[in-house]
DOMAR-441074 format. One line per field, with one value per residue (C-alpha): x, y, z; chain. Coordinates in Angstrom, 1 decimal, always signed. Example, Ala and Ser with C-alpha at 12.3 -4.5 7.8 and 13.67 -1.06 7.14 Angstrom:
BEGIN
px = [+12.3 / +13.7]
py = [-4.5 / -1.1]
pz = [+7.8 / +7.1]
lumdren = [A / A]
***
This chain:
BEGIN
px = [+34.7 / +34.2 / +31.8 / +28.3 / +27.3 / +24.6 / +22.3 / +22.6 / +22.1 / +18.8 / +17.8 / +18.6 / +16.8 / +13.7 / +13.9 / +14.2 / +11.0 / +11.7 / +13.1 / +12.4 / +11.1 / +12.5 / +16.0 / +15.6 / +14.5 / +17.5 / +19.7 / +17.8 / +18.6 / +22.3 / +21.6 / +19.8 / +22.8 / +25.2 / +23.0 / +22.7 / +18.9 / +16.9 / +13.7 / +14.5 / +15.7 / +12.3 / +10.4 / +12.5 / +12.0 / +8.2 / +8.1 / +10.2 / +8.8 / +5.4 / +4.0 / +2.9 / -0.5 / +1.1 / +2.9 / +1.2 / +1.2 / +2.1 / -1.0 / -0.4 / -1.0 / -4.6 / -6.4 / -9.9 / -11.7 / -15.0 / -16.8 / -18.7 / -21.0 / -22.5 / -26.1 / -28.2 / -31.8 / -33.3 / -33.6 / -31.2 / -27.8 / -26.3 / -22.6 / -20.1 / -22.7 / -21.2 / -22.2 / -23.7 / -22.1 / -25.4 / -26.7 / -23.8 / -24.5 / -22.5 / -20.4 / -19.1 / -18.6 / -14.9 / -14.3 / -16.1 / -14.4 / -10.7 / -8.2 / -4.6 / -2.3 / +0.3 / +2.1 / +5.6 / +5.7 / +6.7 / +3.1 / +1.7 / +4.5 / +3.5 / -0.1 / +1.2 / +3.5 / +0.7 / -1.8 / -4.3 / -6.1 / -6.9 / -9.9 / -10.0 / -12.6 / -14.2 / -16.5 / -16.5 / -18.5 / -21.2 / -23.6 / -23.3 / -24.9 / -27.3 / -30.8 / -29.8 / -29.4 / -31.6 / -33.7 / -34.7 / -31.4 / -28.4 / -25.0 / -22.5 / -19.4 / -18.3 / -15.1 / -13.3 / -11.7 / -8.1 / -7.7 / -4.7 / -4.9 / -4.6 / -1.3 / +0.0 / -0.9 / +0.9 / +4.1 / +4.0 / +3.7 / +6.7 / +8.9 / +7.9 / +8.8 / +12.1 / +13.0 / +12.0 / +14.0 / +17.3 / +17.1 / +16.8 / +19.6 / +21.8 / +21.1 / +22.2 / +25.3 / +26.0 / +28.4 / +26.0 / +25.6 / +29.3 / +29.6 / +31.6 / +29.9 / +29.1 / +30.1 / +26.6 / +26.7 / +23.4 / +22.8 / +20.2 / +18.2 / +17.7 / +17.4 / +14.7 / +12.1 / +12.9 / +12.1 / +8.9 / +7.8 / +8.6 / +7.4 / +4.7 / +3.1 / -0.7 / -1.9 / -5.5 / -5.6 / -5.5 / -8.1 / -11.1 / -13.4 / -11.4 / -10.6 / -12.1 / -10.7 / -8.7 / -7.8 / -5.2 / -4.4 / -3.6 / -2.7 / -1.5 / -3.6 / -4.0 / -4.1 / -7.6 / -7.7 / -10.9 / -13.9 / -16.1 / -13.4 / -13.6 / -11.0 / -8.2 / -6.3 / -6.6 / -8.5 / -8.4 / -9.8 / -11.3 / -10.8]
py = [+7.2 / +7.2 / +4.9 / +6.2 / +7.4 / +5.5 / +8.5 / +8.5 / +4.7 / +5.1 / +7.9 / +6.0 / +2.9 / +5.0 / +6.7 / +3.3 / +1.9 / -1.5 / -0.3 / -2.8 / -1.2 / -3.9 / -3.4 / +0.4 / -0.2 / -2.4 / +0.3 / +2.7 / +0.4 / +1.0 / +4.7 / +4.7 / +3.1 / +5.7 / +8.6 / +7.2 / +7.6 / +5.1 / +6.8 / +6.2 / +2.6 / +1.9 / +3.2 / +1.1 / -2.1 / -1.4 / -1.2 / -4.3 / -6.5 / -5.1 / -3.2 / -5.1 / -4.4 / -2.3 / +0.0 / +3.1 / +3.0 / +6.0 / +7.8 / +6.7 / +3.0 / +3.8 / +2.9 / +3.7 / +0.4 / -1.0 / -3.8 / -6.6 / -9.2 / -12.5 / -13.5 / -16.7 / -17.8 / -21.2 / -20.7 / -18.0 / -16.6 / -13.1 / -12.9 / -10.0 / -7.3 / -3.8 / -2.6 / +0.9 / +2.8 / +4.3 / +0.8 / +0.4 / +1.7 / +4.9 / +3.3 / +0.7 / +2.9 / +3.5 / -0.2 / -0.1 / +3.0 / +2.1 / -0.3 / -0.1 / -2.2 / -3.6 / -6.2 / -5.7 / -3.7 / -6.8 / -8.1 / -5.0 / -5.2 / -8.9 / -7.8 / -5.2 / -7.6 / -10.3 / -7.7 / -8.8 / -7.6 / -9.4 / -10.3 / -9.9 / -11.7 / -10.0 / -12.6 / -10.7 / -7.8 / -10.0 / -9.1 / -5.4 / -6.1 / -8.9 / -7.9 / -4.6 / -5.1 / -8.2 / -8.5 / -12.2 / -13.3 / -14.6 / -12.9 / -15.7 / -13.7 / -10.1 / -8.2 / -5.5 / -6.0 / -4.8 / -3.4 / -3.3 / +0.5 / +0.2 / -1.6 / +0.8 / +3.8 / +2.3 / +1.6 / +5.1 / +6.6 / +4.7 / +5.5 / +9.2 / +9.6 / +7.8 / +10.0 / +13.2 / +12.1 / +11.3 / +14.5 / +16.5 / +14.5 / +15.2 / +18.9 / +18.8 / +16.7 / +15.1 / +12.6 / +11.5 / +8.1 / +7.3 / +8.5 / +6.6 / +5.1 / +7.5 / +10.5 / +12.1 / +13.5 / +15.4 / +17.0 / +15.3 / +18.5 / +18.5 / +14.8 / +13.9 / +16.4 / +15.6 / +11.9 / +12.7 / +15.2 / +13.0 / +9.6 / +10.4 / +13.6 / +13.3 / +12.7 / +13.1 / +11.6 / +7.8 / +7.3 / +9.4 / +10.0 / +7.9 / +10.2 / +7.8 / +4.6 / +2.3 / -1.0 / -3.8 / -6.4 / -10.1 / -10.7 / -12.6 / -11.2 / -13.6 / -12.8 / -12.8 / -15.9 / -15.4 / -13.0 / -15.2 / -16.3 / -15.4 / -17.8 / -16.1 / -16.3 / -12.7 / -11.3 / -7.6 / -6.8 / -3.5 / -2.2]
pz = [-16.5 / -12.7 / -10.8 / -10.5 / -7.1 / -5.1 / -5.3 / -9.1 / -9.3 / -7.5 / -9.7 / -12.9 / -11.6 / -10.9 / -14.4 / -16.1 / -17.6 / -16.2 / -12.9 / -10.1 / -7.0 / -4.7 / -6.1 / -5.5 / -1.9 / -1.2 / -2.4 / -0.2 / +2.7 / +2.0 / +1.7 / +5.1 / +6.7 / +5.2 / +6.2 / +9.7 / +9.6 / +11.6 / +10.4 / +6.8 / +7.5 / +9.2 / +6.3 / +3.9 / +6.0 / +6.1 / +2.3 / +1.8 / +4.4 / +5.1 / +8.1 / +11.2 / +12.8 / +15.5 / +13.0 / +11.5 / +7.7 / +5.5 / +4.2 / +0.6 / +1.7 / +2.5 / -0.7 / -1.9 / -2.8 / -4.0 / -2.1 / -3.8 / -2.4 / -3.5 / -2.5 / -2.6 / -2.0 / -2.4 / -6.2 / -7.4 / -6.8 / -7.5 / -7.6 / -7.5 / -6.9 / -6.1 / -2.6 / -2.5 / +0.4 / +1.4 / +2.4 / +4.9 / +8.5 / +9.2 / +11.9 / +9.4 / +6.3 / +7.0 / +6.5 / +3.1 / +1.8 / +2.0 / +3.3 / +4.5 / +2.3 / +4.8 / +2.7 / +1.3 / -1.9 / -3.9 / -3.6 / -5.3 / -7.9 / -8.6 / -9.3 / -11.8 / -13.5 / -13.7 / -15.0 / -12.4 / -9.3 / -6.2 / -4.0 / -0.3 / +1.7 / +4.7 / +6.4 / +9.7 / +7.9 / +6.4 / +9.2 / +8.2 / +4.8 / +5.7 / +4.8 / +3.2 / -0.6 / -1.0 / +2.1 / +1.7 / +0.3 / +2.3 / +2.0 / +1.2 / +0.4 / +0.9 / +0.3 / -1.7 / -5.0 / -5.0 / -8.5 / -10.7 / -10.5 / -6.7 / -7.2 / -9.8 / -7.7 / -4.7 / -6.8 / -8.3 / -4.8 / -3.5 / -6.5 / -6.5 / -2.8 / -3.2 / -6.1 / -4.3 / -1.3 / -3.1 / -5.1 / -1.9 / -0.3 / -3.4 / -3.0 / +0.6 / -0.1 / -3.5 / -1.9 / +0.8 / -0.8 / -0.4 / +3.2 / +5.7 / +8.8 / +11.6 / +9.4 / +9.3 / +5.7 / +6.2 / +9.5 / +11.7 / +12.1 / +8.3 / +7.7 / +10.2 / +9.0 / +5.4 / +6.0 / +7.8 / +5.1 / +2.1 / +3.3 / +6.0 / +4.8 / +4.2 / +0.7 / -0.6 / -4.0 / -3.2 / -0.5 / +0.3 / +3.3 / +5.6 / +8.5 / +11.1 / +9.6 / +11.7 / +10.2 / +10.6 / +8.0 / +8.5 / +4.9 / +2.2 / -0.5 / -3.4 / -7.1 / -8.6 / -10.9 / -12.7 / -12.9 / -10.7 / -8.2 / -4.6 / -3.3 / -1.5 / +1.8 / +2.8 / +5.8 / +6.4 / +9.9 / +11.0 / +14.5]
lumdren = [A / A / A / A / A / A / A / A / A / A / A / A / A / A / A / A / A / A / A / A / A / A / A / A / A / A / A / A / A / A / A / A / A / A / A / A / A / A / A / A / A / A / A / A / A / A / A / A / A / A / A / A / A / A / A / A / A / A / A / A / A / A / A / A / A / A / A / A / A / A / A / A / A / A / A / A / A / A / A / A / A / A / A / A / A / A / A / A / A / A / A / A / A / A / A / A / A / A / A / A / A / A / A / A / A / A / A / A / A / A / A / A / A / A / A / A / A / A / A / A / A / A / A / A / A / A / A / A / A / A / A / A / A / A / A / A / A / A / A / A / A / A / A / A / A / A / A / A / A / A / A / A / A / A / A / A / A / A / A / A / A / A / A / A / A / A / A / A / A / A / A / A / A / A / A / A / A / A / A / A / A / A / A / A / A / A / A / A / A / A / A / A / A / A / A / A / A / A / A / A / A / A / A / A / A / A / A / A / A / A / A / A / A / A / A / A / A / A / A / A / A / A / A / A / A / A / A / A / A / A / A / A / A / A / A / A / A / A / A]
***
């Protein structure tokens, strides 16, 4: 029985119930080198290592999210209250509707494996809500909750795109994964638009109403430890 091709290895990993997305992406890094595609290599590096603030993120990394706030007054406190979008001034609503997840995909994978979400603190946006929900109360904490479903959707989006891409590459050249350096197994005029269409084409089912959103992330997002916990090291800044 002959050795399985790289394209088939990636397909089998993706079809496996326990397929590790990081392992798949490492194989994609090899594939990118054999295809001679800088564009594909850059996408793989972004997924493995995260996207810098200067890099545009693929549309599927813009995730719809719900914000929560904690309030206090001299006597009472109200924790983890969902923030109604209509109370947020229009010029700031983009920041309250969705975020760009810029960390490496292993972070989202770790949330899925742990079965937990994460909390992101946005202290720079507290002034937006001050006096809106509870006029005489002080906003102590504010931020979105990164749900387990967000992580699962992100992993599914990455896996689906890789599978779509390798199937299309296999159609063009079944031996592309075993190509020699500088051999160009798939013509550049076919490969470049294929990468753009598969990995950077707009999607509309993950984030909504975010046409004017511009955000950068200075993150390490930390796993949510308990229902009342707001402790984390993540700041996601809006431009």
